[in-house]
C-alpha positions in Angstrom: 49.1 93.6 72.9 50.5 90.5 74.6 52.4 89.6 71.5 54.1 93.1 71.6 54.9 92.7 75.2 56.5 89.3 74.6 58.6 90.5 71.7 59.7 93.5 73.7 60.6 91.4 76.7 62.5 88.9 74.5 64.3 91.7 72.8 65.3 93.4 76.0 66.4 89.9 77.4 68.5 89.1 74.3 70.1 92.5 74.4 71.0 92.3 78.0 72.5 88.8 77.5 74.8 90.3 74.9 75.6 93.5 76.8 76.1 92.2 80.3 79.1 89.9 79.4 80.7 92.8 77.6 80.3 95.0 80.6 81.6 92.3 82.8 84.6 91.7 80.6 85.4 95.4 80.6 85.0 95.7 84.4 87.2 92.5 84.9 90.0 94.0 82.6 89.7 97.3 84.6 89.9 95.5 87.9 93.0 93.4 86.7 94.8 96.6 85.6 94.1 98.3 89.0 95.3 95.2 90.8 98.5 95.3 88.9 99.0 99.0 89.8 98.1 98.3 93.4 100.4 95.3 93.5 103.3 97.3 92.0 102.7 100.1 94.5 102.4 97.5 97.3 105.8 96.0 96.4 107.4 99.4 96.6 105.7 100.4 99.7 106.6 97.1 101.5 110.2 97.3 100.4 110.5 100.9 101.4 109.0 100.1 104.8 111.4 97.3 105.1 114.4 99.6 104.3 113.4 102.2 106.8 112.7 99.6 109.5 116.1 98.0 108.9 117.8 101.4 109.2 115.9 102.2 112.3 117.0 98.8 113.8 120.6 99.7 113.1 121.2 97.3 110.1 122.8 100.2 108.2 125.1 101.6 110.8 128.1 100.1 108.9 127.2 102.4 106.0 127.0 105.4 108.3 123.3 105.4 108.9 122.5 106.1 112.6 119.7 104.0 114.2 116.7 104.5 116.4 116.2 108.0 117.7 119.4 109.2 116.1 118.0 108.3 112.7 114.8 110.3 113.4 117.0 113.3 114.5 119.2 113.1 111.5 116.2 112.9 109.1 114.5 115.9 110.8 117.8 117.8 110.7 118.1 117.2 107.0 121.4 115.2 107.4 119.8 112.1 105.9 117.1 111.9 103.3 115.5 109.0 101.3 118.1 109.3 98.5 120.9 109.0 101.1 119.3 105.9 102.7 118.7 104.2 99.4 122.2 104.9 98.2 123.8 103.6 101.5 121.5 100.5 101.2 122.9 100.0 97.6 126.5 100.4 99.0 125.6 97.7 101.7 124.2 95.3 99.1 120.7 95.5 100.4 119.2 97.1 97.3 120.1 96.7 93.6 121.8 99.7 92.0 118.8 100.4 89.7 116.8 101.4 92.9 118.7 104.7 92.9 116.8 105.8 89.7 113.4 104.6 90.9 111.5 107.8 91.9 108.5 105.8 93.1 110.6 103.8 95.5 112.5 106.9 96.8 109.0 108.6 97.3 107.9 105.7 99.3 111.0 105.7 101.4 110.4 109.5 102.0 106.8 108.7 103.2 107.9 106.1 105.6 110.7 108.3 107.0 108.0 111.1 107.4 105.8 108.6 109.3 108.6 107.5 111.5 109.2 111.1 112.7 105.5 111.9 112.9 104.7 108.9 115.1 107.3 110.1 117.7 105.6 113.6 117.7 102.2 112.2 118.5 
């Protein structure tokens, strides 16, 4: 009986020594992939936030984008959208031309413009 218990315990221990590193490796790879996705999303989000903040502060008025409350009004009226803002930022040399084709970036700009107008409404 004792011998059977010892063999069973050792077998379980050896299996766990072999299985746990494999699970940890898979978990680490999954965490790394998620971190890369989060980082990419974070980069777009930060850049989109910066673009909207710059427009709000009036740094795109030379490109025809109104600032402060007038930006909020123009967005709510549909006179300006994320694509317009991105294209004007490209014209002003703030963003690279490839940004115009980046749907994720344009979506992030839209979200920040939405938040800008929602904050005023609260």
